[in-house]
C-alpha positions in Angstrom: 0.0 0.0 0.0 1.8 2.8 0.5 4.0 3.1 -0.2 7.4 3.1 -1.2 6.7 5.5 -3.7 9.3 7.4 -2.1 11.9 5.1 -3.4 11.3 6.6 -6.8 12.1 9.9 -5.1 15.5 8.7 -4.2 16.7 8.9 -7.6 17.8 12.3 -8.2 19.4 14.0 -11.0 21.7 12.0 -13.2 21.7 15.0 -15.7 18.1 14.5 -16.7 15.3 17.0 -16.1 12.6 14.6 -14.9 12.1 10.9 -14.4 8.9 8.8 -14.7 8.0 5.5 -13.2 7.5 3.0 -16.1 7.2 -0.7 -16.6 8.4 -3.0 -15.2 7.7 -1.6 -11.8 6.0 -3.3 -8.9 4.6 -2.5 -5.5 3.7 -5.6 -3.4 2.5 -6.2 0.1 1.9 -9.2 2.3 -1.2 -10.0 4.4 -1.2 -12.6 7.1 -4.4 -14.2 8.4 -5.0 -16.7 11.2 -1.3 -16.2 12.2 0.1 -18.7 9.6 -1.3 -17.9 6.2 0.6 -15.2 4.3 -0.4 -14.0 0.8 1.3 -11.7 -1.7 -0.8 -8.9 -3.2 0.1 -6.0 -5.5 -1.2 -2.8 -7.0 -1.6 -2.7 -10.8 -1.6 1.1 -11.2 1.3 3.2 -9.7 2.5 6.4 -11.2 5.2 8.7 -10.2 7.9 11.3 -11.1 11.2 12.5 -9.8 12.2 16.1 -10.7 15.7 17.3 -11.2 15.4 19.3 -7.9 15.0 16.0 -6.0 11.3 16.2 -5.4 9.7 12.8 -6.0 6.0 11.7 -5.8 4.2 8.5 -6.4 0.5 7.9 -6.6 -1.1 4.4 -6.0 -4.5 3.8 -7.4 -6.1 1.9 -4.5 -8.8 0.6 -6.9 -6.0 -1.4 -8.6 -5.3 -3.7 -5.7 -4.9 -7.2 -6.9 -5.1 -10.1 -4.5 -5.8 -12.7 -7.1 -9.5 -13.0 -5.9 -12.0 -10.6 -7.3 -14.3 -10.6 -4.4 -11.4 -9.9 -2.0 -10.3 -7.1 -4.3 -13.7 -5.5 -4.0 -13.9 -6.0 -0.2 -10.5 -4.4 0.3 -11.5 -1.5 -1.9 -14.8 -0.8 -0.1 -14.1 -2.0 3.5 -10.4 -1.3 4.0 -9.3 1.5 1.7 -12.8 3.0 1.4 -12.0 4.1 -2.2 -15.2 6.1 -2.6 -13.5 8.6 -0.1 -9.8 7.7 -0.4 -9.1 6.5 -4.0 -5.4 7.0 -3.9 -2.4 6.8 -1.6 0.5 9.3 -2.3 4.1 9.0 -1.3 6.4 12.0 -1.5 10.1 12.6 -0.7 13.0 15.0 -1.4 16.4 13.8 -2.3 19.6 15.7 -2.7 20.4 15.5 -6.4 24.1 15.4 -5.7 23.7 12.0 -4.1 22.8 10.5 -7.6 25.1 12.5 -9.8 28.1 10.2 -9.4 26.3 7.0 -10.2 27.4 5.2 -13.4 26.0 2.1 -15.1 26.5 -0.9 -13.0 27.0 1.0 -9.8 24.8 0.1 -6.8 23.9 2.7 -4.2 22.4 1.4 -1.0 20.9 4.2 1.1 18.0 5.3 3.3 15.4 7.8 2.3 12.6 9.4 4.3 9.2 9.5 2.8 5.7 10.8 3.6 2.8 8.5 2.9 -0.7 10.0 2.6 -3.2 7.2 3.0 -6.8 7.1 4.2 -6.7 10.7 5.3 -3.6 10.3 7.4 0.1 11.2 6.8 3.0 9.4 8.2 6.8 9.9 7.6 9.0 6.9 7.7 12.4 5.6 6.5 12.9 3.3 3.6 16.1 1.4 2.8 16.6 1.3 -1.0 19.1 0.2 -3.6 19.5 2.3 -6.7 21.1 1.0 -9.9 21.6 2.9 -13.1 21.2 0.9 -16.4 22.9 1.2 -19.8 19.6 2.4 -21.4 19.6 5.5 -19.1 17.0 4.2 -16.7 17.3 3.7 -12.9 16.0 0.9 -10.8 15.1 1.6 -7.2 14.3 -1.4 -5.1 13.5 -1.8 -1.4 16.5 -3.5 0.3 14.2 -4.5 3.2 10.4 -4.4 3.5 8.8 -1.2 4.8 6.4 -2.0 7.6 3.1 -0.2 7.4 1.1 0.0 10.6 -2.6 0.0 10.0 -3.3 1.9 13.2 -1.3 4.9 12.0 -3.7 5.2 8.9 -7.0 4.5 10.6 -7.2 1.1 8.8 -7.7 -1.3 11.8 -11.5 -1.0 11.6 -11.4 -1.9 7.9 -9.2 -4.9 8.7 -11.6 -6.0 11.4 -14.5 -5.8 8.8 -12.5 -8.0 6.4 -11.7 -10.4 9.2 -15.4 -10.7 10.2 -16.8 -11.1 6.7 -14.2 -13.8 5.8 -14.9 -15.5 9.2 -11.2 -15.4 10.2 -9.7 -15.4 13.7 -7.0 -12.8 12.9 -5.6 -10.5 10.2 -2.3 -8.9 10.9 -2.3 -5.1 11.3 1.3 -4.6 10.3 1.9 -5.0 6.6 5.3 -5.5 4.9 5.6 -3.6 1.6 8.3 -4.1 -1.0 8.9 -2.4 -4.4 11.0 -2.3 -7.5 10.6 0.8 -9.5 11.9 1.5 -13.0 12.4 5.2 -13.7 13.1 6.5 -17.2 14.0 10.1 -18.2 11.0 12.0 -19.7 
């Protein structure tokens, strides 16, 4: 869910004016139910840019959640994310462009960035550990080097998780959600 949009922000200048998230990019999250069943989900629609001044933003279309089960997608959209009121999550960050200027093809930069996630009417700032790698075609890949843990209580999502738990007749759904990403950014 949220989030790791900021990773795109990490990429700063590399002599290009602006960058755009393109395919292949992925944003995945895990859900755990009844303490021992963990499933992988993703969002099909993520967009974002990184400006030459280091400002980065990513928008996640919450209607694009894909759990592999249509009825569960619909329940997450309506009961958890409440997409009629909160259709998107947005991640923003600022990165010092100087950090990226010296990267060359094949280099690998492992660093931490701070991002602000706006989700479900709440905003939370958190660190994300990322790896940035420039490619020969001029693109950059930004990947999480460890999952970002999203705490549902910080975004007012616990009530929605409880609704999902009840409708699915489960004993428990975890309220801490690991999120991982791999973002490909190309100059515009």
